[in-house]
Biopython code that builds the backbone (N, CA, C, O; Angstrom):
import numpy as np
from Bio.PDB.StructureBuilder import StructureBuilder

atoms = [
    (1, "MET", "N", (5.727, -32.441, 14.347)),
    (1, "MET", "CA", (4.417, -32.923, 14.723)),
    (1, "MET", "C", (3.557, -33.015, 13.458)),
    (1, "MET", "O", (3.563, -32.108, 12.626)),
    (2, "ILE", "N", (2.827, -34.107, 13.326)),
    (2, "ILE", "CA", (1.924, -34.322, 12.205)),
    (2, "ILE", "C", (0.494, -34.087, 12.696)),
    (2, "ILE", "O", (0.115, -34.553, 13.770)),
    (3, "ALA", "N", (-0.294, -33.362, 11.903)),
    (3, "ALA", "CA", (-1.699, -33.137, 12.213)),
    (3, "ALA", "C", (-2.518, -33.557, 11.002)),
    (3, "ALA", "O", (-2.004, -33.606, 9.884)),
    (4, "GLN", "N", (-3.786, -33.859, 11.224)),
    (4, "GLN", "CA", (-4.638, -34.318, 10.137)),
    (4, "GLN", "C", (-5.753, -33.303, 9.885)),
    (4, "GLN", "O", (-6.336, -32.745, 10.815)),
    (5, "LEU", "N", (-6.030, -33.083, 8.596)),
    (5, "LEU", "CA", (-7.151, -32.240, 8.209)),
    (5, "LEU", "C", (-8.422, -33.083, 8.267)),
    (5, "LEU", "O", (-8.411, -34.256, 7.894)),
    (6, "SER", "N", (-9.520, -32.484, 8.736)),
    (6, "SER", "CA", (-10.795, -33.192, 8.847)),
    (6, "SER", "C", (-11.908, -32.366, 8.238)),
    (6, "SER", "O", (-11.862, -31.136, 8.271)),
    (7, "LYS", "N", (-12.912, -33.034, 7.681)),
    (7, "LYS", "CA", (-14.064, -32.341, 7.114)),
    (7, "LYS", "C", (-14.863, -31.704, 8.247)),
    (7, "LYS", "O", (-15.080, -32.311, 9.296)),
    (8, "TRP", "N", (-15.294, -30.465, 8.011)),
    (8, "TRP", "CA", (-16.108, -29.748, 8.989)),
    (8, "TRP", "C", (-17.141, -28.966, 8.195)),
    (8, "TRP", "O", (-16.853, -27.860, 7.737)),
    (9, "GLY", "N", (-18.339, -29.515, 8.020)),
    (9, "GLY", "CA", (-19.353, -28.903, 7.176)),
    (9, "GLY", "C", (-18.878, -28.923, 5.734)),
    (9, "GLY", "O", (-18.494, -29.973, 5.217)),
    (10, "ASN", "N", (-18.902, -27.752, 5.076)),
    (10, "ASN", "CA", (-18.418, -27.656, 3.697)),
    (10, "ASN", "C", (-16.952, -27.260, 3.638)),
    (10, "ASN", "O", (-16.417, -26.999, 2.560)),
    (11, "SER", "N", (-16.310, -27.214, 4.778)),
    (11, "SER", "CA", (-14.906, -26.800, 4.847)),
    (11, "SER", "C", (-14.043, -27.948, 5.344)),
    (11, "SER", "O", (-14.516, -29.066, 5.548)),
    (12, "VAL", "N", (-12.781, -27.646, 5.531)),
    (12, "VAL", "CA", (-11.839, -28.594, 6.122)),
    (12, "VAL", "C", (-11.193, -27.886, 7.307)),
    (12, "VAL", "O", (-10.820, -26.717, 7.209)),
    (13, "ALA", "N", (-11.064, -28.584, 8.406)),
    (13, "ALA", "CA", (-10.528, -27.994, 9.629)),
    (13, "ALA", "C", (-9.197, -28.637, 10.003)),
    (13, "ALA", "O", (-8.938, -29.802, 9.703)),
    (14, "LEU", "N", (-8.371, -27.847, 10.660)),
    (14, "LEU", "CA", (-7.102, -28.332, 11.202)),
    (14, "LEU", "C", (-7.179, -28.184, 12.712)),
    (14, "LEU", "O", (-7.331, -27.073, 13.221)),
    (15, "ARG", "N", (-7.076, -29.270, 13.418)),
    (15, "ARG", "CA", (-7.108, -29.225, 14.886)),
    (15, "ARG", "C", (-5.712, -28.918, 15.389)),
    (15, "ARG", "O", (-4.742, -29.580, 15.020)),
    (16, "LEU", "N", (-5.623, -27.909, 16.235)),
    (16, "LEU", "CA", (-4.333, -27.517, 16.791)),
    (16, "LEU", "C", (-4.230, -28.021, 18.231)),
    (16, "LEU", "O", (-5.112, -27.753, 19.046)),
    (17, "PRO", "N", (-3.170, -28.738, 18.542)),
    (17, "PRO", "CA", (-2.989, -29.248, 19.898)),
    (17, "PRO", "C", (-2.857, -28.107, 20.918)),
    (17, "PRO", "O", (-2.350, -27.029, 20.606)),
    (18, "LYS", "N", (-3.316, -28.370, 22.115)),
    (18, "LYS", "CA", (-3.284, -27.396, 23.203)),
    (18, "LYS", "C", (-1.866, -26.881, 23.458)),
    (18, "LYS", "O", (-1.679, -25.704, 23.763)),
    (19, "THR", "N", (-0.880, -27.749, 23.336)),
    (19, "THR", "CA", (0.510, -27.334, 23.577)),
    (19, "THR", "C", (0.967, -26.289, 22.562)),
    (19, "THR", "O", (1.693, -25.357, 22.908)),
    (20, "ILE", "N", (0.538, -26.447, 21.306)),
    (20, "ILE", "CA", (0.891, -25.474, 20.271)),
    (20, "ILE", "C", (0.189, -24.146, 20.552)),
    (20, "ILE", "O", (0.808, -23.085, 20.473)),
    (21, "LEU", "N", (-1.099, -24.204, 20.881)),
    (21, "LEU", "CA", (-1.849, -22.979, 21.174)),
    (21, "LEU", "C", (-1.224, -22.215, 22.335)),
    (21, "LEU", "O", (-1.105, -20.991, 22.289)),
    (22, "LYS", "N", (-0.831, -22.934, 23.362)),
    (22, "LYS", "CA", (-0.217, -22.290, 24.532)),
    (22, "LYS", "C", (1.102, -21.625, 24.147)),
    (22, "LYS", "O", (1.403, -20.519, 24.598)),
    (23, "GLU", "N", (1.881, -22.300, 23.316)),
    (23, "GLU", "CA", (3.185, -21.786, 22.902)),
    (23, "GLU", "C", (3.073, -20.471, 22.124)),
    (23, "GLU", "O", (3.947, -19.610, 22.224)),
    (24, "VAL", "N", (1.994, -20.323, 21.349)),
    (24, "VAL", "CA", (1.825, -19.104, 20.555)),
    (24, "VAL", "C", (0.766, -18.165, 21.140)),
    (24, "VAL", "O", (0.348, -17.206, 20.491)),
    (25, "ASN", "N", (0.345, -18.447, 22.354)),
    (25, "ASN", "CA", (-0.603, -17.595, 23.090)),
    (25, "ASN", "C", (-1.929, -17.420, 22.346)),
    (25, "ASN", "O", (-2.422, -16.302, 22.195)),
    (26, "LEU", "N", (-2.496, -18.532, 21.884)),
    (26, "LEU", "CA", (-3.808, -18.532, 21.245)),
    (26, "LEU", "C", (-4.772, -19.358, 22.081)),
    (26, "LEU", "O", (-4.376, -20.288, 22.784)),
    (27, "LYS", "N", (-6.046, -18.995, 21.988)),
    (27, "LYS", "CA", (-7.078, -19.770, 22.673)),
    (27, "LYS", "C", (-8.303, -19.863, 21.775)),
    (27, "LYS", "O", (-8.403, -19.160, 20.769)),
    (28, "GLU", "N", (-9.225, -20.730, 22.143)),
    (28, "GLU", "CA", (-10.454, -20.903, 21.382)),
    (28, "GLU", "C", (-11.159, -19.555, 21.191)),
    (28, "GLU", "O", (-11.230, -18.745, 22.116)),
    (29, "SER", "N", (-11.663, -19.334, 20.018)),
    (29, "SER", "CA", (-12.399, -18.133, 19.588)),
    (29, "SER", "C", (-11.505, -16.939, 19.271)),
    (29, "SER", "O", (-12.022, -15.886, 18.895)),
    (30, "ASP", "N", (-10.177, -17.058, 19.408)),
    (30, "ASP", "CA", (-9.288, -15.985, 18.945)),
    (30, "ASP", "C", (-9.381, -15.907, 17.421)),
    (30, "ASP", "O", (-9.607, -16.917, 16.754)),
    (31, "ASN", "N", (-9.208, -14.720, 16.884)),
    (31, "ASN", "CA", (-9.162, -14.537, 15.441)),
    (31, "ASN", "C", (-7.722, -14.642, 14.965)),
    (31, "ASN", "O", (-6.798, -14.159, 15.621)),
    (32, "VAL", "N", (-7.544, -15.284, 13.808)),
    (32, "VAL", "CA", (-6.212, -15.434, 13.245)),
    (32, "VAL", "C", (-6.206, -14.936, 11.805)),
    (32, "VAL", "O", (-7.242, -14.883, 11.142)),
    (33, "GLU", "N", (-5.025, -14.576, 11.342)),
    (33, "GLU", "CA", (-4.801, -14.195, 9.947)),
    (33, "GLU", "C", (-4.144, -15.365, 9.255)),
    (33, "GLU", "O", (-3.250, -15.998, 9.815)),
    (34, "LEU", "N", (-4.577, -15.659, 8.046)),
    (34, "LEU", "CA", (-3.960, -16.718, 7.254)),
    (34, "LEU", "C", (-3.268, -16.073, 6.070)),
    (34, "LEU", "O", (-3.805, -15.163, 5.438)),
    (35, "HIS", "N", (-2.070, -16.554, 5.779)),
    (35, "HIS", "CA", (-1.286, -16.014, 4.680)),
    (35, "HIS", "C", (-0.546, -17.170, 4.028)),
    (35, "HIS", "O", (0.001, -18.033, 4.716)),
    (36, "VAL", "N", (-0.531, -17.186, 2.699)),
    (36, "VAL", "CA", (0.186, -18.239, 1.978)),
    (36, "VAL", "C", (1.325, -17.604, 1.201)),
    (36, "VAL", "O", (1.133, -16.641, 0.458)),
    (37, "GLU", "N", (2.510, -18.157, 1.385)),
    (37, "GLU", "CA", (3.682, -17.672, 0.667)),
    (37, "GLU", "C", (4.539, -18.857, 0.272)),
    (37, "GLU", "O", (4.955, -19.641, 1.125)),
    (38, "SER", "N", (4.804, -18.991, -1.011)),
    (38, "SER", "CA", (5.625, -20.083, -1.545)),
    (38, "SER", "C", (5.128, -21.449, -1.079)),
    (38, "SER", "O", (5.919, -22.326, -0.733)),
    (39, "GLY", "N", (3.807, -21.616, -1.077)),
    (39, "GLY", "CA", (3.232, -22.904, -0.698)),
    (39, "GLY", "C", (3.211, -23.187, 0.786)),
    (39, "GLY", "O", (2.883, -24.301, 1.194)),
    (40, "ILE", "N", (3.557, -22.194, 1.616)),
    (40, "ILE", "CA", (3.570, -22.368, 3.067)),
    (40, "ILE", "C", (2.423, -21.564, 3.667)),
    (40, "ILE", "O", (2.283, -20.372, 3.391)),
    (41, "ILE", "N", (1.600, -22.220, 4.491)),
    (41, "ILE", "CA", (0.495, -21.536, 5.168)),
    (41, "ILE", "C", (1.020, -20.972, 6.481)),
    (41, "ILE", "O", (1.566, -21.700, 7.310)),
    (42, "GLN", "N", (0.848, -19.679, 6.658)),
    (42, "GLN", "CA", (1.236, -19.026, 7.906)),
    (42, "GLN", "C", (-0.032, -18.633, 8.663)),
    (42, "GLN", "O", (-0.974, -18.106, 8.072)),
    (43, "VAL", "N", (-0.050, -18.888, 9.951)),
    (43, "VAL", "CA", (-1.184, -18.547, 10.805)),
    (43, "VAL", "C", (-0.673, -17.611, 11.884)),
    (43, "VAL", "O", (0.262, -17.945, 12.612)),
    (44, "ARG", "N", (-1.290, -16.429, 11.991)),
    (44, "ARG", "CA", (-0.894, -15.445, 13.009)),
    (44, "ARG", "C", (-2.113, -14.956, 13.747)),
    (44, "ARG", "O", (-3.197, -14.851, 13.173)),
    (45, "LYS", "N", (-1.943, -14.657, 15.010)),
    (45, "LYS", "CA", (-3.026, -14.049, 15.775)),
    (45, "LYS", "C", (-3.335, -12.692, 15.146)),
    (45, "LYS", "O", (-2.429, -11.900, 14.887)),
    (46, "ALA", "N", (-4.614, -12.431, 14.903)),
    (46, "ALA", "CA", (-5.021, -11.162, 14.306)),
    (46, "ALA", "C", (-4.942, -10.062, 15.361)),
    (46, "ALA", "O", (-5.383, -10.237, 16.497)),
    (47, "ASP", "N", (-4.367, -8.916, 14.959)),
    (47, "ASP", "CA", (-4.302, -7.778, 15.875)),
    (47, "ASP", "C", (-5.689, -7.279, 16.222)),
    (47, "ASP", "O", (-5.988, -6.998, 17.382)),
    (48, "SER", "N", (-6.533, -7.172, 15.206)),
    (48, "SER", "CA", (-7.914, -6.746, 15.424)),
    (48, "SER", "C", (-8.742, -7.186, 14.229)),
    (48, "SER", "O", (-8.212, -7.455, 13.152)),
    (49, "VAL", "N", (-10.024, -7.254, 14.434)),
    (49, "VAL", "CA", (-10.936, -7.623, 13.358)),
    (49, "VAL", "C", (-11.689, -6.361, 12.969)),
    (49, "VAL", "O", (-12.314, -5.724, 13.817)),
    (50, "PRO", "N", (-11.635, -5.993, 11.684)),
    (50, "PRO", "CA", (-12.335, -4.776, 11.278)),
    (50, "PRO", "C", (-13.830, -4.911, 11.519)),
    (50, "PRO", "O", (-14.425, -5.944, 11.214)),
    (51, "LYS", "N", (-14.428, -3.871, 12.063)),
    (51, "LYS", "CA", (-15.867, -3.870, 12.303)),
    (51, "LYS", "C", (-16.575, -3.478, 11.020)),
    (51, "LYS", "O", (-16.083, -2.647, 10.257)),
    (52, "VAL", "N", (-17.722, -4.073, 10.790)),
    (52, "VAL", "CA", (-18.509, -3.767, 9.605)),
    (52, "VAL", "C", (-19.298, -2.492, 9.872)),
    (52, "VAL", "O", (-19.997, -2.377, 10.879)),
    (53, "ASP", "N", (-19.175, -1.542, 8.962)),
    (53, "ASP", "CA", (-19.905, -0.282, 9.066)),
    (53, "ASP", "C", (-21.132, -0.391, 8.174)),
    (53, "ASP", "O", (-21.026, -0.275, 6.953)),
    (54, "LEU", "N", (-22.301, -0.613, 8.780)),
    (54, "LEU", "CA", (-23.518, -0.820, 8.019)),
    (54, "LEU", "C", (-23.835, 0.367, 7.124)),
    (54, "LEU", "O", (-24.267, 0.182, 5.986)),
    (55, "ALA", "N", (-23.630, 1.569, 7.612)),
    (55, "ALA", "CA", (-23.892, 2.765, 6.799)),
    (55, "ALA", "C", (-23.014, 2.768, 5.545)),
    (55, "ALA", "O", (-23.480, 3.133, 4.465)),
    (56, "ALA", "N", (-21.755, 2.366, 5.680)),
    (56, "ALA", "CA", (-20.843, 2.335, 4.536)),
    (56, "ALA", "C", (-21.287, 1.290, 3.509)),
    (56, "ALA", "O", (-21.119, 1.492, 2.307)),
    (57, "LEU", "N", (-21.849, 0.183, 3.976)),
    (57, "LEU", "CA", (-22.316, -0.852, 3.062)),
    (57, "LEU", "C", (-23.452, -0.346, 2.168)),
    (57, "LEU", "O", (-23.615, -0.812, 1.041)),
    (58, "PHE", "N", (-24.233, 0.607, 2.678)),
    (58, "PHE", "CA", (-25.375, 1.122, 1.924)),
    (58, "PHE", "C", (-25.072, 2.437, 1.209)),
    (58, "PHE", "O", (-25.977, 3.054, 0.646)),
    (59, "THR", "N", (-23.831, 2.866, 1.222)),
    (59, "THR", "CA", (-23.464, 4.088, 0.511)),
    (59, "THR", "C", (-23.797, 3.944, -0.970)),
    (59, "THR", "O", (-23.389, 2.980, -1.617)),
    (60, "GLY", "N", (-24.531, 4.897, -1.488)),
    (60, "GLY", "CA", (-24.902, 4.879, -2.895)),
    (60, "GLY", "C", (-26.197, 4.144, -3.190)),
    (60, "GLY", "O", (-26.693, 4.201, -4.315)),
    (61, "TYR", "N", (-26.750, 3.459, -2.213)),
    (61, "TYR", "CA", (-28.008, 2.737, -2.413)),
    (61, "TYR", "C", (-29.154, 3.738, -2.451)),
    (61, "TYR", "O", (-29.283, 4.574, -1.556)),
    (62, "GLU", "N", (-29.982, 3.654, -3.479)),
    (62, "GLU", "CA", (-31.073, 4.615, -3.643)),
    (62, "GLU", "C", (-32.432, 4.003, -3.381)),
    (62, "GLU", "O", (-33.451, 4.623, -3.684)),
    (63, "GLY", "N", (-32.475, 2.836, -2.841)),
    (63, "GLY", "CA", (-33.747, 2.198, -2.521)),
    (63, "GLY", "C", (-34.282, 1.370, -3.676)),
    (63, "GLY", "O", (-33.646, 1.250, -4.723)),
    (64, "GLY", "N", (-35.446, 0.811, -3.470)),
    (64, "GLY", "CA", (-36.056, -0.023, -4.495)),
    (64, "GLY", "C", (-35.630, -1.463, -4.346)),
    (64, "GLY", "O", (-34.703, -1.788, -3.605)),
    (65, "LYS", "N", (-36.328, -2.320, -5.068)),
    (65, "LYS", "CA", (-35.983, -3.744, -4.955)),
    (65, "LYS", "C", (-34.758, -4.068, -5.808)),
    (65, "LYS", "O", (-34.553, -3.460, -6.858)),
    (66, "PRO", "N", (-33.968, -4.997, -5.370)),
    (66, "PRO", "CA", (-32.765, -5.366, -6.118)),
    (66, "PRO", "C", (-33.120, -6.114, -7.405)),
    (66, "PRO", "O", (-34.191, -6.712, -7.509)),
    (67, "GLU", "N", (-32.233, -6.074, -8.357)),
    (67, "GLU", "CA", (-32.412, -6.847, -9.584)),
    (67, "GLU", "C", (-32.315, -8.321, -9.219)),
    (67, "GLU", "O", (-31.404, -8.737, -8.504)),
    (68, "MET", "N", (-33.250, -9.091, -9.709)),
    (68, "MET", "CA", (-33.273, -10.508, -9.362)),
    (68, "MET", "C", (-33.092, -11.346, -10.621)),
    (68, "MET", "O", (-33.539, -10.960, -11.701)),
    (69, "SER", "N", (-32.453, -12.465, -10.482)),
    (69, "SER", "CA", (-32.346, -13.422, -11.568)),
    (69, "SER", "C", (-33.648, -14.202, -11.648)),
    (69, "SER", "O", (-34.416, -14.218, -10.687)),
    (70, "ASP", "N", (-33.903, -14.836, -12.757)),
    (70, "ASP", "CA", (-35.094, -15.659, -12.906)),
    (70, "ASP", "C", (-34.826, -17.008, -12.253)),
    (70, "ASP", "O", (-34.034, -17.804, -12.758)),
    (71, "TRP", "N", (-35.473, -17.257, -11.154)),
    (71, "TRP", "CA", (-35.294, -18.500, -10.416)),
    (71, "TRP", "C", (-36.413, -19.496, -10.726)),
    (71, "TRP", "O", (-36.532, -20.520, -10.054)),
    (72, "GLY", "N", (-37.236, -19.202, -11.743)),
    (72, "GLY", "CA", (-38.350, -20.094, -12.069)),
    (72, "GLY", "C", (-39.633, -19.580, -11.433)),
    (72, "GLY", "O", (-39.660, -18.499, -10.846)),
    (73, "ARG", "N", (-40.686, -20.363, -11.556)),
    (73, "ARG", "CA", (-41.974, -19.903, -11.032)),
    (73, "ARG", "C", (-41.978, -19.922, -9.510)),
    (73, "ARG", "O", (-41.231, -20.667, -8.876)),
    (74, "SER", "N", (-42.836, -19.087, -8.944)),
    (74, "SER", "CA", (-42.954, -19.005, -7.488)),
    (74, "SER", "C", (-43.600, -20.266, -6.953)),
    (74, "SER", "O", (-44.477, -20.848, -7.591)),
    (75, "GLU", "N", (-43.161, -20.683, -5.777)),
    (75, "GLU", "CA", (-43.700, -21.882, -5.143)),
    (75, "GLU", "C", (-44.553, -21.542, -3.931)),
    (75, "GLU", "O", (-45.329, -22.372, -3.457)),
    (76, "GLY", "N", (-44.408, -20.327, -3.433)),
    (76, "GLY", "CA", (-45.132, -19.942, -2.223)),
    (76, "GLY", "C", (-45.525, -18.493, -2.291)),
    (76, "GLY", "O", (-46.115, -18.048, -3.275)),
    (77, "ARG", "N", (-45.198, -17.742, -1.238)),
    (77, "ARG", "CA", (-45.594, -16.335, -1.151)),
    (77, "ARG", "C", (-44.395, -15.423, -1.277)),
    (77, "ARG", "O", (-44.341, -14.384, -0.619)),
    (78, "GLU", "N", (-43.422, -15.790, -2.119)),
    (78, "GLU", "CA", (-42.204, -15.012, -2.235)),
    (78, "GLU", "C", (-42.284, -13.889, -3.263)),
    (78, "GLU", "O", (-41.259, -13.289, -3.589)),
    (79, "GLU", "N", (-43.486, -13.586, -3.788)),
    (79, "GLU", "CA", (-43.624, -12.490, -4.752)),
    (79, "GLU", "C", (-43.339, -11.163, -4.091)),
    (79, "GLU", "O", (-43.554, -11.008, -2.889)),
    (80, "TRP", "N", (-42.851, -10.192, -4.869)),
    (80, "TRP", "CA", (-42.603, -8.834, -4.356)),
    (80, "TRP", "C", (-43.883, -8.104, -4.289)),
    (80, "TRP", "O", (-43.910, -6.942, -3.885)),
]
sb = StructureBuilder()
sb.init_structure("model")
sb.init_model(0)
sb.init_chain("A")
sb.init_seg("    ")
for serial, (resi, resn, name, xyz) in enumerate(atoms, 1):
    if name == "N":
        sb.init_residue(resn, " ", resi, " ")
    sb.init_atom(name, np.array(xyz, "f"), 0.0, 1.0, " ", f" {name:<3s}", serial, name[0])
structure = sb.get_structure()
């Protein structure tokens, strides 16, 4: 079976036919794992999606404003 890649926003999407999804027990909104080996893309149903631990993301953060790059002069009310 031949499928075509299509532009989807800033990405490229691959539409999977319903018959293929049924054969591998996938449905819309299921999470999948992508793996590339020797130029071959493998798609597998993900066992689970790791949950984001917000507390862990802030480990070591001591507060204060983040370091900012110079983006030029302010245009509105974005001053700290």
